[in-house]
N, C-alpha and C positions, 0 to 999 in steps of 0.2 A: 169691542168684539164681541160678537154673539158667544155664551156658554158652549153652545154646540162645534164652535170653530176652536174650541181645545182639545187638544188629545191626553186622555188619561190612560196611564199605564198600570196595570191590576199584575203584581206578582203574589202567587201564593202555588205552593206543592199540591192543594188539594182541588181536585178537579170543581167539584161541588162549590165549593168558596168561589172560584173563577166564575162559574157561570151564573151564580147568586148574583156577584157585585156587576156583572157585565150586563144583566137583565135589568138591575136595578137604575144603571144609569142610561141604559138606553129607554128604558121608560120616561126617564127626566130629560130626553133631548140632549144626553151626554154621549162623547164618542170615547170608547176605550177599546184598548189592546190589551189582551191577557196573554201572560207568560207564565212558566211553571218554575223557573230558574234564575239564577241571578246572570249567569251567562246569556240566556235567552235576553234578558233586560237588557244587557249591555250591549246587544247586538242592534236592540230596537231602538236604543238611544243614540247610536251611532249613524243610523239613516232617518230617523224620523224625530220631529221637534215637538217635544213633550212638555206640556204645562204641570202636571201633577204624577206622583206616583202615590200607589197605596199598597203598602207590601206587607206582608205577615212577617212575624218574627222569626218563629219557629220552624225553619226549613233546613234539609239538609247540606252538607257543603259547606254554604256560606248563610250566615244567619241573617235576617231581615235588617237587623241594625248594623251589622259590617257592611252591608249592601247599601244602605244608607248612608253610611259615613262615605264611602268611596263616590256615592253620587253627590254628595255636598261637596267634595273635593273637585270634581270634574264639571258637574252641571249646579252652581249654586243658585241659579235661579229656578229650579225645578223645585214646586210644593212637595213636601215629603209628610205622608199621613201612614202611622203605624198601627197594623191591627196585632191585638196579641190574645191569647186565651188566658192570660193571668196578669195580675199587677204585683209588680216587684219595683220598690223605691230605686234600688240600684241600677235596673234596667233602665228606668226612667230619667236618671240623674245623666246617666252616660248617654242615653239618646238626645236628651236636649243640649249637652254641652258639647258633643262630639258630632251627632248626626242631624243638631237643628230640626227637629221634627216638628211639625206646625200643629199637628194633634194627635191624640192617642184614641183608639177605639177598640173595647174590650169586643171579644167574640162572646155570644151572637151580638150584633150590632142593632141599633134601634135606625130603620132606615131613613126616616124623617129626619133625624139629628144629622146622619151622615150627609143627606143631600144639603140639608142648610148650611153645613160647613164646607162642602164641595163648593156651591155657589159663592158662598161669601168670600172664600179663599179666591177662587177665580176673578170675580169681581175685582177687588183688591189689586189684583196682578194687573188687571185690565187699567187699572189706575196708574199703576207703576210703569207700565208700558208705555202708556199715554205720555206721563210726565217725563220720563227717560226719552221719548221722542222728541217732545218739544224740546228739551235741554239739548239735544242732539244738534236739533235743526239751529238752536241759538247759537251753539258753540261753532258748529260750522258755518252759519252766517257771520260770524264775527271772525271767523280765520278768513273766509273768503273775501271780507270787505278788508282785510288787513292785507292779504295777497294781490287785490286789484290795486290798493293804494300804493302798495310797494311797486307793481307792475308801471302804474302811472308815474312815480317818481323815475324812471328809467328815461324818461322823456325830458327828465330836466338835464338830461346827458346826452340823448340821442333820439332826436327827432324823427328819424327814419322808422323808428319802432312805432308808431302812430298806428295803430289798427292790427299791426302785425302778431302781435302776442294772442290777441284775441283769435283771429285767424288760425294761428297754428291750433290754438285750444280746438276749435271746431272742427278742424281736420282730423287731428288727433283723436278726438272723442268718436267720430264716425268710424276711423279706421279700426280703433281699440275694438269697438262694440262689433263690428264686422268678423272679429276673428277671436270673439270670444273672451276677452279680457275681462277676470271677473269684478262685479260691481265695485266691491270693496277695494278695489285699484282704482277706480276712476277718477275719484276724489284728488288722491294725489298725482293722478296725470294731469287733471285739470291745472292743479297746482303747479306742478312742473313746468306745462306749456305756458303757462301766464307769465311765470318767472325765470323762463328758459335762458333769458339775456340778461337779467338782474346784474351778473357781475359787471357788465358795462358801466355802472355807476362808479367803477374804480379804475375806469381807462380815461386818459385825457381826452377832452373834447377834440382837440386839435386831429388826432387820430381817428376817431368815431365818423368826424364830418368832412374829412379830407375828401376832397372831389376827383381827385386821382388815385390812381393803385399806389398801396402801402409798401413802403420799403420793406426788406427782409427782417429789419429791426422792428419795425412797426407791427408787422404780421406777427412776432414773438409774443409783443406785447398784447395785442389784440386775443391771440390765444389763450392769454392767461386768465380771459374773462370765464371761462367755465370753472376754474379753480376758485376765482373769487367768489363768483355765483354759489357754489358749494359752501364754501366759508361762511358766506353770509346765511345761508338757510340752514345749514346742519345745525346748527346749535339750537334752532328754533323747534319745540317738539313736535308741533303739527307739519311743520314741513321737512323732518328728517328723512322722510322718504323719497320726497319730491326732490329733495337735494341730490340725490344718486342720480336721477334723471338729469338735472341740470347739468351736473359734472360730465355726465356721458354723451350728451347729444351732439358732440361732433367726433364721436369714435365713428369708425367704420367696420363694416362687417369684416373687411380683409387686414385688420387690425393695423392698419396704416394710418389711424385717426389719433386725435389729442383729446387729454392730456396723458393717458396712459397706456395707448397703445393696445387696447385689448380688441378682441374681437367675436364674431357671431355671438354663440350663447353665453358668452361672459357679459356681454352689453344687454342690459334689462330690455325686455319687451319694450316697455314703456319707453326708453330711451330710444330705442330702434323706430318707434312709431314717431316721437317728436323730432325725431331726425329727418324723417321723411316728410314730415308736415312743414318742418321750418324750411327745408331746402324747396320744396315746392313753392311756397309762398314767396321765400327770399329771389327766388327765379323769376316769378310772374308780378313782382312789385318794382317800381322806380327805386333806383338808387342814388345817392349823390353824384356817381361817376357812370351811371348808364340806365336806359330804359327798361323796363321789365320784359321779359320774353313772352312771345305769344304761348297759351297755354297748350298748344300742340306740340310745340317746340321742349317746352319744360316737362310735358310728358314723355316725349322722345328722350330726354337726358335721362330720367330716372329709370327708364327701359334699359338704357345703355349700360347703366352704372351698376344694376342689381348684380348679388353676387360679389362686387367689387366695394363700391360704399355702403351699398343699402341691403336690408335682409331682401333677398329674392322674392319669397313668398308675400311679404307685406310691400313691395312693389306690385307683384301682380295684384293683390287686392284692393291696393289704393288706385290702380290703373283702372281695375273693372268698376269700382265705385264712382271714379271721375267721367269715365264713359256714359254710364247709367244713369248719371243725376245731374252732371254737369257741376261746375265749381260753385255755382250758387245754390246749389241742392246739398252741397256738405258744409254749408254755412247753416248755423242755428239762428235764421232770421227770427225764429219766435223769441228768443231772449235777446232783451234790451229794444225791442220794438217800442216806438214811443206813444205816449197814451195820448190818447185824443183830447183827455180832459185838460181844463185849464189849469196850469200850475202857479205856485206860489212861491215866490222869492221873499227871502230877509235880508236885508242889510243892515249890518251895526257898524258904526262908525262916530266917533264923537265929533267930527268935522261934517255939519251939515251942508257944507258947499259938495261934500263928496257924496252925501246919502240924496241930494237934490239931482246930481249928476247922473246917479246909478239910477235912481227912480226914470227920468227921462230916457234913459238909455234903453231900458228893457219895458217901459209901461206900452210904448208904442206895439211890442210884439206879443201882446195880448197876455201878459203875465199878470197874477195877482202881487201886488207889492206891499211888503210890510217893512217898516224902517224903524231902527231903534238907535238911540244915541249912547248906551252904555250896555254892559253884559247884563247888569241888572234888572233893565226896563226890558231886554230882549227876553230873558228868562221868564219873566213875569208874563209876558204876552205868549209865549209857546205854551204856557199851562192852557189856553183857551184856543191859541190858533196854530192851526197844523203848517208847517214850512217842506216843501220839497228840497229847498237848497237853502243853506243860511251862508252867507258871505259876511266875514266878520274882518276887522282891522287886526291888525296883531298889537301896536302900539297905544291902548287907550290907557287913559287914567282910571284907577282902580284895578278891575280886572283885565288881563292881557288875554288877547284872542285865542292861543291855545288853551289857556286855562278855563275859558269861557266854552270852548268847543269840545274838551273834554267832558262838560258837564252837559252838552248836547247830546254827545256820543251816548252817554249813558241813559238821558231821559228820553231821548229822540232818535233811537238806533238806525233809524230807516232813513233820516234825512242826511242828505249829503252835505258835506263841510268843508269850504273853500276859506284860505286866509288871502288877505290882502297886505302886502308888506312892503316896505321901503328899500328893501335890500334881499339879496339872495344869497343865500348860508345853506350848503348842502346837509352841514350836520344838523341844524336847527330844523330843516326840512325832514332828515329822517327821525328826529327826536318826536318831532309832530305827528308824524305819520304811525308812531309806535304809541303814543301817548293818546292822541285825539283820533285818529283814524281819518286824518286829513286827506280830502281827495286830491286838491291841487292847491298850489301856491301861485297867487298873482301879484305882480311887480308893478307898483306904481313909478312914473305914471303908465297905465295900463293902453293897449290898442284893442278901440271897440269891437273890431271884428274878430280878434283873438278872445276877447272877454265874451261876446256873444257864442261863439262856438264852445267855450269851456263850460258855461252853464248849460248849454244843450247837451253837450257831453255828460256833464254831472247828471242829469236828468236821465239819460240813457243807461249810464253806471248804476245810479239807484236801482232803476228799474232792475238791470241785469243781476244785482248782489241781492235783490229780494226774491227773483225766480230761479237764479242758479242751481238749485236742489232740482229742478225740473230736468237738468241736463243727465241727472245719473238714475233716471227712471225710464 
C-alpha cells in the first residue's frame, strides 16, 4: 500500500496541536482525521478503517492512555503513538504494558523524527498485512482443496452427484451476490454448497443408486443425510458455519421440511439459497429414475412453490437472474477452464509394466509424461520437474503411496494427487483425503476411458482450487 492509502487519526483537545499535526501529515502526503475527544475518536473508529492513532495524554474526561488501552482492546491492529508534555516513568510503564504504545513523543516534537517513525510504522504494517493476506490465501487454499477432495469422495457413493455440487455452488454464489450476502459469508456458502450432500457418504449405495422410487423406509434413511453431513463437518473448525447450511438445505419456508422442521427466517439465508440452487439443478439434471426437466418447467415449479417450499424473495431474484442471463450465464465458466498449455503427468509405480501401460495410454493425448519406480525417485525428480498431476500406486516397497503423497502435498501443494489401489476401502479413502489431500482413488484394473476422464477432471480441479478465491471478489 502507498502511505497515502492509510488513515491516521489525531486526537488532541487543543485545536492548534490538531491543526499543526494535520498540516505536517498533509505536507508529507499522509491522510489524517482530527478529533478533540475520545468519544469523537470512537465514533470515527466505528465507521472508518484507521491504521494509526496519534493521541495526546492529558485530556479532559478520558486521558489519552485510558483511551489507548480501550483502543488496544477493540482495535488491536491499530498503531498507537502517544504525545505527552512530560516524561513520567510510571506513565510510560503503564502505557507500554497496558496500552502497548508503539512510540512516545514529547511536546514539542521534532517534525522529521515524527514523520520518519510514522512512515516506518506504516511500512511495517503493510508488510504484516501482506504476510497475513498470503497466509489467509494459503489457509483458504488448503481448506478449499480439502473441501473439494471431500466433495469428490461423495462420488465413491453416489455417481449422480458428478458436477452437481459445482453447479449448485455457482448458482448459489450468483444468487447470494444479487441479494447482498456479505463477502465474509461467501466462503462458507461455497463450502456448504460443495458439501451439501456429503452426508450421502453414510447412505447405502443400494438406496442412492436405486433406479425406481424409494420406499417410505428408504426415504427416511435418505433424509438422514442432512444430519450425517452436519455431524461430519461440524467438528471441523473451518466448516462449522457451513455445517449449518448442510443441515438445513432441505428445510422449507413453511416449516414442513427436515430434519428440524424450522421455517422462514429461522433458516439461515445461505441455507435457503442452497435449497433453491440444489432443487433447480436436481430438477434439470438426469436422475437414475427420470430424465431432467426442461429449464422452463423447472422455472415454473420454483415459482409455484415460492412461499411454501422456498423463500419467495429469493425465488423472484433467481428467476430474474435466470431469465436475464440463462443457465450458462449463472455458471462460473471462468473457474476451472482448461489451460491450453501442455500438462505434465507423473506416474509412480514399482511395476514397470504398469508404468509402460500408463505412458502408452496418455502420451498420445499430448501430455508430458514422467515416470518413477519408487517414491524416493519421484521426490528427487520433483525437485527439478513440475507435475500437474501425480498418480501413485499405494502398495510399493519402502514408502507407501499415501505417505509419498503427503510429502507431495507439502512440497507441491498445487499438484493434484491420485492413488492407484487394488482395493476399495472408504475408511482408508477418508484417511487419505485428510492426510494427503487425495483427489481421487482409481481401482486396479482400471477402465481406460474412466482413467482419461479422471486425469482431465483432476487438471480442471487443480485449476479450480488455484483460482477459487476469485469467486470471492
